[in-house]
Steps between C-alpha positions, in 0.01 A plus 500: 500500500596864441397805698504784251487831684539876486546743783452874514687693766519835673837582344771638716840394622628144440345245745281766651219473243161361599253299291191692379348230278569133426354263237591131488378248239568133573575342163540132427677548165168503307245707690457711816365279783493760784548871550546761766470877435498768771589857576731509807536777764878563511472716818739755333427770241515433126757701300320761286651374169366149580147637558518656148634172355259251657201711589508347857465777758553509882125546546424178303715293741373625841237225527710236312638202696854536644761251376484277811129454425571364147828316581340165571310501165818590312685204661206266411484596131877500447568180692696244293501745204770658291452873523484667150516877451613757252825611665453223765797619717308818586166333591675217687712750699194709596311179616795385700541838662128514603511150650838580673319784680260236634792281615434239222761380253319472165680293241411375156658421167454779246475541123539843326299554184738782394797255500289227327380743237853620423594139436196375323388821315830669419551833326192675642542879518380498861438242769285725724168319562282760324709530183573125481136381524397768251766378252379139551131584450408408858191703615558696815280698740582702813868561433696574821234333711581164658207311345553624142877443511473159657246379239717635219791308658287180502434543123869577437617199704256274307657623176851451637419135595389452142817653358718275723531215252792352700263478801757646735243673724298180545810286555624732773156486666494122497848493666345711774214249539765218530676698775170514689450123454168533310463184285156465345372149426402402142128519577544854641686604185222371274226657719664844464547486119243684287282338236608770252729532193863571562854379561604306810846457655602199705778581748722274716607573858782735384243711313638386168266429207479135411204521253303768317168424333188672362136404520153629446423354843804536729349302789406204282842484339693517830276225635600288202867552583441399860293190421699388191687169514754555223869564582491876456187535719658289779821708490299825516290360792817409691669845452217755504495752785252739364325615182458861389296616204427798273148535367492627149131478389626469142617157391732671242691679776515177702662324206744783436599530868550127536719477192715804598539414867603141433774632277606762764480277816577157349309294761642146514167324430421713191774335291277431204403869463841666550565499127218537244139391561427511127707228325331533160479806276348606171727625225434636150730385222481541118508182292670465162181624329488822707209403724522576874474172693413488871713247694444381853848413631702470814570848637824630366648811663688593184186534293209750520177324593147629439356343815578205726311206653521290813439168325480338158123453536449863593709610197314274257158609632602863452629430151162341394325813629747739328482307167118520504475865616752640247410266216843342489597166347537192737792379286688828541430512877633148544168348599458278196809325365477427126694563179174581317207728583369507856178321607325838562549583128317183409195610707531855369611653834846601365545718193809315373813670640633146545504445122569858389143592407532838685806718486762512785421875544136439563556207736789666688282809564264270702796356697622858561157595637520214750855602601390860548199398709694260723824705545517821704829598339537881493159540655407723797228340713351495849326173585232572758363209708328444832678608823518358846175673609188627322639854527829415332629415160833359377702625210779339298716747306649418159708782344648469151426129510694456828327371820579754772311365798163524678320712747173519706303818513191629682188552283451833683838613364479407138826473309487750220866603510750247367776662708313426826457142382871476436568619854275244674596209267676203663787453246532152356735321261404498132580139401364229282286349773336834597429572133345157451293525822355831383426376142332178633288701750394756237387212278294330771371775729155647456536757785824673380466855374774622261579878487734612218695820550 
């Protein structure tokens, strides 16, 4: 658990400040599960410049509870949590100072979203909370008030967890759980998993990732791992300490995240997916008569493929569909092996490219139409799909035919500016697998919206 907080103070000399307002959101990595927001009577005057900045006056605090009256609730909500704040050293110092005045030694692990943002979102012009969330398209209300700043920090932290493809934040948190001796049983792990679409991460006792997977029902898939009797399942059952997960809403983003994060983290039980997950590709080659032939072959990194497939059957099924849709010849797409005309010609479903009855130029134009439709080379597109909640959408960015990454955005804050989308995007590798995942999903999905720009 994380306690994401923001504190407003009276201002004044170092270690003589008092708290005027505090907001704490208890966050489980996915959603807020508890919160505490309160004005606090600091029993000392507020500096005039702070009154102008926050709008909190001395008169507003006369009837507010004093710190000793809220101290117990603060300890309750932050217990066993990592404290997260924007410039965490300040908020943590102020909290410790207030508790020290009560004779209590308040201690907790801390995470600073300024430091995390500098690492995970480099080259921002400013890392102040207001300017950073504005640049990232995060809606914000009540700036310089504890509640508004703390909620903005929750949304920022959620985005930083997404951008942490190496899962450093989660791994460090699990190491902390190990130190406390918290070892959930398999049944508890399954019970806590959601029945939603996303990526799940199986960790061992050192916090290291041993398996990454994706599913449209995370709970069901994890249960299969824990009840499976094959060798891999038994090894996972013996080593698992905990399972974390990222909901994605969109199956496309789950597929892209899984592919990327397996390559980045190289979990030992994902051996089969560390290389390519699309062993077969479709290539276009001219024959001696000048006709473009489509050939389904083993993926070859030296050649430029049109699209790729996970199995021979999937590739053949796709080829039958393509041949029919674009009025191609089964002989020239490798589906009907013959030295004469194809069978489709005999039943008048092929207009004779196989025996030269139409010109190479006319036939090749159809093949080129297929290639243009299936390839996103040199295209600028945003692929909009469902998000993690009903108020959210996901976006995959393709610029000049290159897959740049994905983002989630709030429906109340529609993305109309491509520069804002570029700021909030979680950068991903543009490789053959990512390209094939996107092409396959675009072919099959009925819910995907494609925006060209």
